[in-house]
N, C-alpha and C positions, 0 to 999 in steps of 0.2 A: 511586318516584323523589323524592328530596329534592335543592333545588340550593342552595349556599350561598356565601358570600362571606367569606374569613378573610385581613383585611388584603390583599396583592396577589394573591390566589390566589380561582380558581375552583373549587368542588368540586362533585362530584355524587357520591349513595350511591344504591346501587341494589341490592338482595338481597345484602347483606353485602360488597360492593366500594365501596371510594373511589376516584373518578375525579379527578384536580387537572390542572387548566391554568393554568400561571403563566407571567411575561415572563421569557425568559432571552437577555438582551442585547437590543440595538436590532434592531426589527424581527422579532423570533422569539420563539416559545414553547415551551415544553418541557408534554408531555402523559404522564402517568404514571397507572397504575390498578394496584391489589393489593388483597386481602381486608384489610378492617378491622383484624383480628386479626393479621396477619402482615406489618409493614410491611418493606420492604428498603432500607436507606439508602444502596444502593452506587451511586457515581455513575459508573462504569466511565469513559466518555472525557469525560462532559461534568465536568470539573473545574477548569476555567479560570475566572479573574476575568472576569466581563462586566460591561458597562453596566448601572448599575442606572436603572430606568427607572420612571413611573408611569403603570400602565395603567389603562384604564376599564373600570369593570365594572357590568353592568346584568342586575338579574334580575326577570323579570316572572310574574305568575299568568295561565294562560291555561288554556282550557278544550276537552278533545277531544270534538268530537261527530261521528259518521259522518251522512252523508245521510238514513238510515232510524232515526236514533235519534231520541225525544222530547227536547224542552228538559232535561225533568227528570231525562234520563238522563245527562246530561253528565259528564265525568270531569274532575276538576281536575288538573292538571299546571302545570309551570314552563318556562320557557327562561332561558337563562344568556347573557350575551354578554361576552367580553371582549377587548379593544382594546389592542395594543401598537405604537405607530407605524403602520407600514402593513399590519400582519397584525391580522386577528380570527379569533376562533373563537366559533362559536355551538352551543350545547346546544340541540338542537330540544324540542320536547315530548315527543316520544318516545325521546328519549335518543341521538340521531344528531348527531355534531359536523360540522360545515360550517367551512371555512377560506375567509377571503377577504382579497383584496387592499383597499387602501383605497378604491379606486374602487368596491367592491362585487361585483366579478368573483370567482367562485368558483375556486380554485386545487384545491383537495382537498376529497372529502367521504367519510365513511362509507360503505360499501357499505349500502345499503338495499332494495335492488330484491327480495328475496325475502320481505319484510315478517315478518321474523320477530321482531316486538315481541310477538307473541300468547303466543308457546312461551317465552319468554325466562325464566319463573319455573320450568318445568320442568325446566330443567338450571341448574348453579351458574355458568355463563358468560357472562352477559350476552347483549348483543342479537349481531346478524348481523355487524357492523362489528367487535366484537371479543369473543372468546371465550378463557375460561382454564380448559381441562378439567383437574380434578384428576387427577394419577398416583397411582393407589392404592400405598398403603403409604410415602408421603412426604409432605413439606410442597412440592411444586413442583407446577408445571402444565405443561400442553401449549398454548401460546398461538398464537393465530390472529390478525391483524388485515388487516381487508379494507377496500379504499377503491375508491369508483366510477373508473372508468377513461375517459379521453379518448382515444379513437383516433387524435386527430391529435397528441396529445403525443410528444415526444422527451425521451428519458432517457439522461443521461450520468454516468460516474463508477463507482460500486460498486466499485472496486479493480480486480483484473486477473484477466481470464479470457482464457484462450488460445483465441480464437477470432477472427474477422474483422470482427464488427460494433463501430462505434464506438457507434453507437445501440443502448440495451439493450432499447428498446420492443418487445414481443414475445417478449421471452426468459424463460426459466428459469432463474434462478442458484442454485447450492448456496451457502450460507452456512456455508463450511467451508475450514479452511486446508489446502492441498495444495501440495506441491514445484511450482511455476511457476502456482498458483493464489491469489490474495490476495485476500481478502473483505474489503473496508471498505465497510458498508451504509449509504453516503452517495449521493445522486445530485442532479444538478442539472436541472430541468425546464425545457423551452423555454416553460413557461406562466408561468415568472418566480417560481418557489419552488425551495427546497432542501429535501431529507428525510433526517434521520438517524434510523436503527434504533439505539438505544443499548441494544444487548443483544448480547453476546458468546458467545451461545447456537449449536448447531448448528442449521441450520434452511434456510429457501427463502425466494427473493424470487422472486415472479410478477408480471410488467409484461403480463398478458393485455389483449387488446383488450375485452373484457367487466369485468374487474375487475383490480385490483393485491393481490397478497395476500401477506403475510409470515407465516412462521411462526417459533417456538421451539421446540425439542422439549423442553428442561426450562429452567424459569423460575420466577421468584416474582412479576415484575412486568411490565405493560406501560410501555416508557418510549420517547420518541421526540421529536425536535427538529425542528421546522420554522420555516421563514425565507423572506421575500420581499425582492426586489430584484432589480435585474439580474444576470447571471451572475458577474460581478465582484465585486458586494456579496454575492451569496449564498456564494460562497467565503471570503470575508473574514469574513464573521459565522459561519460556521460554524468554519474555524480559530482565530477569536478563541475560540469556546467550547473547543475540545478541544486547543489547544496549536498552535504553529507551531514551524519549523526553528530553530535557533539559528543564529547566521552561521559559515557552513562557512570553514574555514581557506583563504587565496587559495591556499596550494602545494598543495592537494589537487587543483587544477584542469586541471593537466598530465596528461600519460600515466603510467598503471598499467600496469605488467607483471605478467602471471598467466598460468598455465597449471596442467593437472593430470598431473603437478604436479613442483616441485621438489623432488628427494628428500635433497639435500644441502647441506651448507654452503657446500660448494665449489662445486656447481654455482651456487647463489643468486650468490655473488660472481662468479662468472664470467661469468654474464648481465649484472650490472651493471657489471663492469669494459668488457664489450664494449659496451655502451650509451656508456658514457664515453669510451672509445676512439675510435668514430664520431662522437662529437661531437653525440649524439642525447639531449635534453632528457628525464629521465627521474625522474618525482617520487616514485614508489611500485613497491615490488616484493613481491611476495604470496608466502607459504608458505602451500600449501592443505593438507588434511587428512591424516592420519597421517605428520606429522612427529614424532608425540609416542611416547610409551612403548607406553601402554594408553589407550584413551578413558575419559576420566573422571580422569586423573591430571594433564590440564593440564600438561605440561611436554616440552620437546625431549627426542626419544631421544638419549642421549650418544655413541650410534655415528656417527649421521650429522649430530648438531649438537654438536661436541665443545666449542666454545668461543661461545656465543652472544654473550656479551659484545663478542668481538674481532669477530664478525660485523657487529654492530650498529654497533658504532664506523667500523670499514672503510665501511660503506654511507653514515655519515652524512658522511664524507670525501668521499665521491663524490657528496653532494648528495641522497641517497637516502633513503627511510623505508622501515622495514620493515612489512608488515601479516602478521599469522600467523590463522589459523583455529582458531577454540574452539567446538567444539561440545559441546551440552547432554547428551552421550550417557555414560552411563557403564557399562563392560565389568563384568561379574559378577566379574572376578579383578582387577579394580583396585584398587591399595592403599587407596584411597579409598571403596570401594563400602560396606563394611560401617559404618562410621562414617555415612555419609550415609544409609543404608538406617535405622540405628537412630535418627537423630534425626530420620527423618521428611522426607527433603530429596529425597525420589525421588517420580515418578507411581506411582501403585499401581494394579494391576488389581482390579477387583471379583471376577473369578473367574478360575480357571486359573492357569498359572504367570505369575510376575513376570518377564516378558521383552516389552518394546517393539519390538525390531530385532533380527533375527538375520543380521547381514551384518556379516563380518568381528567376529565375537564375539557373544556373547548381551549385550544392554545395556538398562539403562532409561533413561528421560529425567528429566533434573533437573525439579525442581518449581519454577518460579521465583515461582509466587504466595506461595511461603514466602518471609519477608524473611530468615529464618535461610540459608535456600538460597541466596538472593542473595549475601547477604555471605559465605557459606562459597566459593563459586565464585569471587566476586571476589578473596579474599584469596589463592588459590592462583593466580590468574592474576598478580596483582602480584609473588608471590614469584618467579614462575617466567617471566615476561614482561616486565611493567612495569618491574620492578628492573633489566632489560636495557637499559631505553631503549626498549622497545617502545610505542607510542602508538596504534596501529592495530589494530583487532579485526575478524576477519571472522566474522560472527554465524552461521554457518551453520545447516541443520535445524531452524530454530527455528519451523517451523508446529504442531508438529515432527512430521514423517515417520515417522509411525508405519507398523508393517508387521503387521498390517492396518491400515486406516481403518475399525476400528470404534469409533467413539465412545462407545456404550454402554458398552464395557469398562474405559474408564481414570477415574481419579480423583485430582483435585487437592486440596490444602490449602482451596482456595478454593470446592470443589465439583465434581460430577460433572463430565466434561468435555463432557457434552450440555449442561451449564449455562454453561461459561466458557470452553471451549475457543480460541475465537477469539481471547482477549486473549494467549494464551502469547507471542507475539512480542513484544507490548509491555512485557510483565514480565520476559524474557529481556534486550530491550534497557536496560532501566531499571537490571538488576543493573551494566553497564558503565557506564553515564552516571554513576550514582551513585557507584561505587567512585572512577572518575576525577575527578569532582568533589571528592570527601573528598581526593583527592592534589593537589588545587589547578590541575587542569587546566581552562581555560577554551576551547580549540579541540579539540572532540570530534567527530571523523565515522567511524562504525564501518559496515561494510558489513554488510546483513542480507537473508536470504533472502525474508522474510515481514513482513506488518505487520498492524495493524490502526487503526483510529482513534484519533489521539493517539501515534503511534510516531514521528512526525516531531518530536517534543518531547525527545526522548533520542539527539537528534545522530545520526539513523541514516539511510544513503545506502541505499537500497533496491535490489536488482536482480531481476530477473524469473525467476529460476531455473535449473534445466536445460532449456533449450530446446533444440529441434532445430537442426542447421546446414542451412537450408532457406530458400530463399526466401518460403514460405509462413509459415514461421514467424517470419520479418523483419516481413513484413506482419501479422501476429497481433500480435507484439511494438511495433510502432507503434501501433495502436490502443490496446493496454495503458496505453504509458506518457503518452498523453494522457489516458484515463481515470483513470490513477493521479494524475495532477497535479488533475484537477477533484475527487478524492478525499480532499485535504490533502496529499498527499505531493508536498512540492516537488522533492525531490530523488530521481530514479530513474534506473537506466541497466539494461543488459541486456549479455550475453556477445556483444562482437563476434565475428562469425561464428557465433554459435549455441554451443551446450556440446556436445551430443550429436552425434557424428559428425565429419565433417569429415576428408575425404581430403586429405592435404598435397601429394599427386602429381595431384590431379583440377583441370583447367581450371576446371569448374562451380563447385568451392570456392572456387577462387581469386577469382572473381568476386565471389562471395557475398561472401568476405571483405573486398574492396575495397568494395563498396557499404555495407557493415555498418560499417567503419571511418568511410566519409565521414560517414554518418550519426552514429555516435558522436563525430565531431569536433563535432556541434551538438546535444551532449547535455550535463547537468551535469557529468559526468565522462568520461572517455575512457580506457575501461579493457579491454587485451585479456584472454580469456581463453577457455577452451575445452579438450576433452579432443580431441586430435589424433590421427586413425588413420593405419596401425595401430599398436594398443597395444604399446607394447615387453614382449615376454614374460620373466618373471621364471624364474630356475633355482631347483630345489626349495630350494638352500641360500638363496637370496635369499627364497624366500616365507615360508620358517620361521625366518629369522635370529633369534637370542636366542629362540627360543621364542615369537615373536609372529608370526602371519601377517601380511606386507605387503601393499599393495595395489600392482598394476601401475600403470604411467603412460604417458602419452601422448606423441608424436613432439613437437620443438621447435615453438613459437608465437612465437617473437619478430618483428619487424619484417620481417627479413634472412631469414627461414625459407622464403620461398615465391616466390625467384627475384628478378631484377634489377626486371622489369617491376612485378611488386608491390610491391617496397621502393621504388622511386621514387614512385608512387603515394601509399604510406604515410607516407613522409617528407615530401611535400608537403604532405599534410596535417597532420601533426605542426607543422609551421612555421605554418600557419594557425590552428590551435589556440593555439598562442603569442601568436598576435596578438589572438584573441579572449578571451583570459583576462581582462583588464580589464572587459571588457562581460559574461563572466558573473559574475565577481565583482559586479558592480553589480547584475545583476538578482538575484542570491544573496541580497544585502541587502535588496534588495525583497520578497523570498520569506519572509525573517525579520520584516521591518515589517509586511507585510500579508496572508502566507498565499499569495499569487498564486504558481501553480508556474512553473518555469523554460519545462516543454515546455507550450504552452498551445492549447488549441483554439481556432481561428478566432472563433469566437462569444465568447469571453471578451471580446476587443478590439471586437468588431464585432456585437454583440446583434439589431441592428435588419435585418442582412444575411439573408435566406433560405438563400443559398447558404453562409454560414459553419455554418449549423447541419448542412447536409447534406455538405460536402467533408472526405471523412474519411481522406484520404492525405496529406495536408500538415499542418502547424502551425507557429505563430509561437513563435521561442526567444525568450522576452521580448517587448518590445514591438515592435522594430524589425527583428527578421529573420524572413522566410518561409522555411520550409525543407520541401521536397518531396523525401523519399527515393527512391530508384529502389529498388523491390522487385520487380522482375519480372527474370528472368536474358533476356539479348541485348538489353533494352530500352536503345535509344541516342537517346530523345526522351520527353518526358512532358509530357501536357497538366495545365498550372497554373491553379488560381482566384486571382487578385490581389485582394485583400479591400479597402473603404473607397475612398476618393477620393483618396489620394495616388500620387504614381508611385514605383514598384519598380525597384531597380537591381540587375541581375545583378552576383553579389560577384565573378565571375570576368573579364567581357568588356564590362561597363558598359552592357550594354543595358536600355534603360527600358520599363516596361511599365505602362500605367493601372491604377490600382483600378478593381474592378468589372468586371473582364474576364477571359475564359478565352482563356490561348494555348497553343501547342505550343511547348515550349522544348529547345533542344539538351542531350543528357544524354551525352556520351562517357564512357568508363568511367573517366575520370580528373576527373570533375566531376558535382558533386552540383547540383541545382538548387536555389541559395540564392540570397535577395534581400535587400536592406536600402533601408527607406525613403529615400527621395532629400532628405526634412529631417532625417535623422541624420546625426551627425557620425562614424559607425563606418563603417571602409571596411577592406580588407583589401589587402596589397601581396605578389604573387606574385612 
């Protein structure tokens, strides 16, 4: 083992591998390791300019001697320390790395307990803390990184997983994108640090009681970022490194209307006209999938949408913007298929048929890692949507949703799916962001079903995918939204009422819809969506009109679709949302400047309160509003923890609650427990 300094970098060489530790912005370090002869210069998410700092580096000669060894048998070794602000990393005499805060306390340490130093030369992968095992027949490795575990540590972030736990300690998380699962491998620790696994490979993260373990099924290097500070500083330093959301347009902060699905131009206009007739403010209406001719042709069906230009102009007169769904799927019979295949713009299979999904046609996915493919799809979108005045795009299916999820089967221009697949949603969002920037657009907000670290800098509004219409799903999405904010995604929403199911005649579903809408009012964007049961059955003629199989559609999902009682509550909260908009605009600008999310875990603002780390069913909407959604059917009161030392005021009835206390508050069906700091100048008028 040899340790050296080169400028601001501390390096260790051992058995053909080079490991480097360097400053990466304030109070942060970046650790990388690769075979000396095979460096990999891809930065993945760590692409943004960070502060230049001057680290302190110290290298010492030491001797290793076991108690039973004679002095002359001592083995010469080295140690190395690099300090950058409030963080330091020490390479010990046996090669293990220990990270400390400025006060000397250990925050993270490579796993050493099986004492694997003796056998590290028998295998070409290093010590127990990090292993790179060659994959036969390739220049790639299977990577494992292990760290000591603190049983008292709490771990938050990691993107979006559909389960109930806000705290990820004790969990096993698959690092793979799926419909409703968003893997963003960054976490905030209660020990005062943040950790980012800068690797888009398929793998796992295990936050065990005995050790923490990260794996990448295929990779060329180890690469991670670690930063210290209070939770706010950690999120700010992380987002500084990977990018922050642009300022989202103020017009996007009102009501969005969507369903599965508006089938025709006439239906879209009819719904928009009805909102106008009722005097209800509507900012966006959404045209979902299969409004097109074929997947991959990226254009309206001329039968259902005969005059897009006139449709967009009439919507503009009504004060409504149009969003359209653009999938990255290309049908085998689409008129663009052969050209895209010949130019290498489609994902390839390493074996078997070149088919990725067989649902409403045999399709392949676009390869957005290819710059040519990104330009190609944007040029089609510009010609067939943008030039009609459409400025909002719904980037669905961007996990991508393979059928099946057999990642060892697929290959991109950037490498095998096992190595790079989790980056797909970033690359696809970039195609639209870059295209719109080339057209001179400055206000870019596109809806996307998946994300990875850095997606936010491409103007993405991430939603939680096709979740079920149940109270459990609502509760799962509450923790998902909080954790997405901690993962760097400031703008996140879910389908109000859930997507899958939702019987329009069911009283249980109506209650769920009301509760979800109330919660959605205090989310970054207020958006109605879902497939509403029972589905409209198509006739045989409708199913195969023009030789193209058509998709069925759900029942109406507008705010007036569920009866007068529901309508009264929903319109009440639309009015509340209108009053909230200046506040949302303000905290949205803060997200752009600092990277802090709109939906915030309590401990972001109150890190010194133990209860703020363990309260999982409420959140702060910006710094001044406390929101505790009702996620249980039939519940008409809720226990709420009030953080801090300030007084909190009920937004609806003015009741005051002192910080640092727990209280049971009323929650009738037409009210969500929501409170504002007494010191804030924000109030609502009912």
